[in-house]
N, C-alpha and C positions, 0 to 999 in steps of 0.2 A: 504494500499500500504506499502511495507516495504522499507523505504527510505534508510535504511543502506545497503540493499542488492543492491539496484541501484546504490549507490556511490561505492560499492565493484566491483559489475560485469560489470558496464557501460564501464569502461576502458578495462577490459578483453574481453568484446564482441567487442569493437573497435579493439583490437588487432587481435583477431581471423578474423573479417571481412576484415581487411586490407591484412592479409596473402592470403585471397582468390581472391583478386582483381588481373585481368589479367594484364600483363605487358603493354598491350595496353592503359589501363586506369591509368597508373602510375600518371598522373597529378593531379588524384582525392585523392591520398593517404595522402599527407599533409593537405588538407582541411578536410578530414574526421578525421584525427587524431585531429586535432585543435578543430573541432566541438565536438568530443567526450569528450575532455578534458574540453572545455567550459561548456557543459552540466552537467559534472560531478561536476565542481565547483558551478553551479548555484543550482544543488541539495544539495551539502553540505551546501551552504549558508542558504538554505531554511529550513534545519532541525533545524535551531536556532529557529525557531517560534514554534517548537514542544517540545523545552526542556524548563524544569524549572530549571533556573540556580541557585535559592535558594535552591534547593534539591540537596544534595550531592551524592545521590543514583545514581547507574546505570540506565540509562532511554533507552527507545525505544529497549528493549530486544527481540530479536528473536532467537529461539532455534530450532534446527533441529538435528535428531538423526545422528550420525556419527558411534561410536561403544560403545554403552552404557556399554558393559561388561567390557571394560576398562575405562569407565569413560570418555570418550571423546565425545563431542558435538560440532557441529557447532553453536557456540553462540556469538552472536554480541551485543554490547552496546555501550553507550557514557556516559561520565561524563565529569565534568569540567576540567580534566586533558587531556582528549583525543580528545574532540571536536575541540579545536583551532589547534590541530596538523593535524587533518583530513582536516580542511579548508586550512592550510599551505601547505599541500601535494598537494591538488588539485590545488592551484594558482600557486605553484612553477612548477609543471607538465605542465600546460598550458603555462606559460611563457617560459619554457625551450623548449618545441616545437615549440612556436613562433619565437624563435631565432635560430631554426635548419635549417642549409642550406646543409644538406648532399645529395649528388647527386648519390651516388653508394649504390646499395642495400638498396633502400630506404624502401621497404615494411619490411624487417627484422628490420631495425634501428627503425622505428615508432611502429612497433609491440612490440619491446623490451622496449621501452619507456615507453609504456601504461601499460607492465607487471610489470615494477619497481613501477608505480604508484599504480596497482592493490595489490601488495605484501605490499609496505609500508602502504597503507590504512587499509589492513587486519590485520596489527601488531596492529594498534591504536584501531581497533573496536574489536578485539577479548577479549573474556571475559573468556577465558580457556586457561591454559598454553600449552596444546597440539596443539591446533590451532595456537596460538601465535608463538610456535616454527616452525611450518610449514611455517608460512608467513615469519618469520625472516630468515629462510634458503632460502625460494623462491626469496627473495631480491637479493641474492647473484648470481643466475644464469644468469638474463638478465644483470645485471651490469658487470659481468665477460666478456660476449660477447661484450657489448658495449665499454669497454675500450680495450679489445683484438682487435677489429676489426677496430674501428674507432678513435684509439688513436693515440698519437705521437710515436716518434721513439722507445722509451723504453716501449711501451704499453704491450708487452707481459710480461715483468718483473712486470710492475705495476700490471697487472690482476692477476698474480700468486702470488704476494705478500698479495694482497687483499683477494685473496680465502684463502691462508695459514693462515693468521692471523685471518681471520673471523671463519674459521673451527676448528682452535685451540681454540679460545674463546668459540665456540658452544659446544664443547665436555664437558668442564667443566660445562657450563650452563645446558646441558643435563643431566648429572650426579646428579646435584643439584635438577632438577625437579623430577628425577626418584626417588630420596630420599625422596622428599617431599611427592610424590604420595604413596610411601611404608608407610610412617608414617601418611598418611591420613586415618582413619578408614571408611570414606565414599567411598574410592577408586575411587577418582574423581579429574580430572584435572581442574575443574572449579575455578576460581579466589576465589571466595567467600567460596568454599568448602575448598581449600587448605589453605587459609588464617586463617580460624577457627581453623584448625588442626596445623598450624605453631605456633600460638600464644600459644599453650600449650606445646611447645618443650622448653627444657632448653636453657639458654643463650648460652652455649657452643654449643649445637646442631645447634642453629640459625646461630652463627656465621661462623662455618664450611660450613653450606649450603650456606650462603651469600657470602662467598670468592669465591665459584664456580660461583655463578651468576654475582659476580663483574667481574671476569675475561672475562666472556661472553660479559656483557655489556659495560665493559671498553675498549674492542678493538674498539667498534663503537663510544664511546662517543667523542674523545677517551682519556684515561687516560694515562699519561706517566707511564711506559715506552712501553705502549702497542700502541703507535701512528705511528709506523714506517711505516705502509703502507699508510697513508693519504698523507703526502706530495708528494710522487711519484704518487699515483693516481690522486690527484688533478690536478698536472701538465701534466701527460700524457693524462688524458681523455679528450674527446672534450667538449668543454665549456658547452653545455647544460646538459651533464651528471655530470660535475662538479657541476653545480648548484644544482643538485638533491643529490650528494654526501655530499655536506656541508649543504645544506639547509634542508635536510630531513633526510639522513641516520644518521647523528651524533645525531639527535633528537630522533630517535630510541633508541639509546643507553641510553640517559638520561631518556627517558620515562620508559624503561625497569628498570633502578636503581630505579626510584621513585616507581614503584610496588613492588620491592624488599625490599625497606626500610618499605613499608606499610604493607607487609607481614611478615617481620622478624624485628620488632622493637627493640628487645634487641639486635641483632647484629648490627644494626645501632647505638645504643647508645654505645656499646663496641668498634666500629670501627671508631666513630666519628672524633678522632683526626687524625687517619690515613687517613681518606678521606679528611679531611681538608689539611692535609700535601700534599696529592697527587693533590689536587686542586690548591695549592699555587705554588707547583712546576710547574704545567701546565701553570699558568698565567705567571710566570717570564720567565720560559724556553721557551715557545712558542712566548712570546713578544720579548724577546731578539734575537730569531733566526729570526723572521719576520723583525726586526730592521737591521739585517745584510744582508737581501736579496736584491739583485738588480734585480732578476727574479720577476716579479710583480704577477705571479700566485703562486710560491712558497711562496712568502711574505703572501698573503691571506690565504694560506693552514696553515701556522704556526700561523698567527693571529687567525684562527679558534680554534687551540688547546688552545690558550691562553683564548679566550672567554668562551670555554666550561669549563676551569679549573673554571671559575667563577660559573657557572651552578653547579659544583661539590660542590663547598664550601657552595652554597646556600641551597642544597639538605642535605649536612652533618651538616648543623647549626641546623636543625630540629626545626627551628623557623618559625612563621607565616611571618615575613618580608624576611626570609631567602627563603622560598619556593615560595613565591609571585616573589621575583626577580629571583629565578632560571627559573620559568615558563615564566617570561616576557622575560628574556634573551634567552630563547630557541627560541620564536617567533621572537624577535628582531634580533638575530643573523642570523636565517633562511633567513629573508628579506634581511639584509644588505650582508650577504655572497653571495647570489644569485645575488643581484645587482652588486657587485664588480666584480665577476667572468664573468657575462654577459658582462658588460661593457668593461671590460679589454680585454675579450676573442674577442669582436667585433672589438676593437682597433687592437688587433693583427691580425685578418683576413685581415685587411687593410694594415698594415704595416709589418707583418711578424717579429715583433720585441716584445720580452718579457721583455728585459733589459731595466730598467729605464733610464740608462745612454745614451742609443740611441735616447732619445726624447729631447724635448725642445722647448719652445715658440710655443705651439700648441693652444693657447687659442683663437687666431684669427682665426685658421684654422678650427677648430672642436669646436665650442662654445657650442654647446648641449652636446658633449661628457664632455667637461670640466665641466659645470654645474652638471651634474649628478654624474660624478666621485667625485667630491668635495663633494657634499651632501652625497654621500655614504660614504665617509671616514668622515665626520663630524657625521654621524649615528654611524659609527664604533667606534669613540673616546667616544661617548656618551654625547655629548654637550646638554644643555636644549633644549627641543623642539623635541628631538628624543626619539624613543622607548627606546633605550639602555641607555638613561639617567635615566628613571624611573626604567628600570631594575638593574642598578649600585646602584641608591639611596637605593632600597631595599635591595640588597645585602650587601651594607655598614652597614645599620642598623641590619640586621639579623647576619652578621659576628661579629658586635660590641656587639650584645646581648651574644653571644656564647663565642667569644674570642676577648677581646677588641682590641688586637694587630693586629686582621686581618685586621683591617682598613689599616694598613701600606701596607700590601701585595696587597690588592683591589686598593688602592690608586696608587701604583707604577705601576700596570698593565694598569691603565687610563694613567698614564704619559708615558709608552713605547708606547702604542697605539698612543697617540697624537704625539710622536716624529717620529715613521715611517710614520704616515699617512701624516703629514707636509713634511717630506723628500720626499715621493713619489709625492706629488702634486707639490713641487719645481721641481724636476727633469722633470716632464711631461710638466710643464707650465711655466717655467722661463728658463732663461740661453739662449746659443746660439741656433739659429734655424738651422734645417737641411733642405737644399733646397729641397730634395727627398720627404720630408714629407709634403711640403706646398701645395700638389695637392690631398691629400687623402680627401674622402667624408666624412661628418658628419653622424650623425645617421639618419636613415630613419624614416619615420613617425611610421612605425610599431615598430621598435626598440625603438624609443623615447617613444612610448606608454607604452611599455614594461617596460622600465626603470622607467618611470613616476609612473606606478603601484605600483612599489616596493618601491620608494623613498616616494611616498605620503602616502603609508600604514605606513611607519616608523614615518613620521610626524604626521599623523593622530592619531597614538597610543602614540605618545609623547605629543602632546597638550590635547588629549582626552583618557587618559589611563583607565577610567571607562569602556569604550567600551570592553576592554579585562579583566580588573579586575573583573568585575561582573560576567564573565563566569567561573572563576575558584575560586572564593573567597569562596563559600560554601565547595568546595571540600578540599581546603587547611585547613580551619577550622576543618573538620572532620579528616583530615590527622594529624594535630598537635595535637589533641585531644589524640591520641594513645600515645603520649609523655608527656603530661601535665595532662590528665584526670585520 
């Protein structure tokens, strides 16, 4: 049984099936979408028993002919880098669907959400650059319609910005991939084949190709100054879509960059200081802008830019600790960003307010909201016991090994995060009360379960990091061997 194909095609089959459901049976659409996402998550988790995490090689390979004359195949596989991201995608897709309360055109909405899951999973499963690129672009289509149709007042502008930024970066990525294909004597797009050929290129050739890939992946990461689409998209998209944007889409950019560094090591060495600088700018710039925001959704959007700047520094360090920190931060941020967007979005559904100045003294009114929002911000700061703490500790060690003064930038990022987190909690739960907010309902059981799943995941990884470290430890060691071996 091909479990990878099941994880990939189950959401796609669910999307198609939902589109075929007649209007008279519309009450079954949401349960079917949830069941599809739940089954996909269970299959993704069960794959762990089939993988040998002590082996850095790609495992569970499945290959089907696509166009052999062009060196393109449907080829899927998993390693320590990709497997955690497949699980993260499956988990966040399920939770995003669980807090979806769309009442209009629900067939289209749930189908598009499942298509996002399919495409993102395909990116992480692909073992060929042609197939990777197809899934990379495929993500764009359902997200465009989700933002454009179910977003807020400026949804059309946000959707257009998202498309233009993504397509602009993808053009440079495609050009780089075509150059690599041309340089490959095997005329194949397979990861392993292209990597063998790329390692024989000169440092100058690798650097030029890498810059094109950096523009493509940098848009999604996002790297300053390619981040312009993210704050508007996060603010205008409906909450479940925002959970996938920050929780999954940004990780696609980081994952693509890791594969690029692995493929073009000389370029990574040449551009190491530039990548660090871009990451440092992202940390400080994103953090300071988050600090200035009173709009809660915009605050978390800029905070995401800051946290992903840390991921970029970890990758750029080319050290064991740095890579561990980057990978851990990708998972930790995916969980925390999804939790914050979900909780703040559910709060907005009840109050119709995004501005933190319009809240106050709500801890007695909504104690469960308060508990989970405070824990989510604790996770964002990276206090001991959270997954972000493990990530930041490794990033500090990796950054210090490569650039001793990097500790200053990373520590400043933590300080800024703590400042805007405490500020937000203060405005939400202290100060004068608002009579009109004293009757809003707290989290429902289903909503509290979704929030608890995300928060408990960060705490489990914080107290028992070995659970995740053992998954990508061997892959990281193999990766670092390219630079120290």
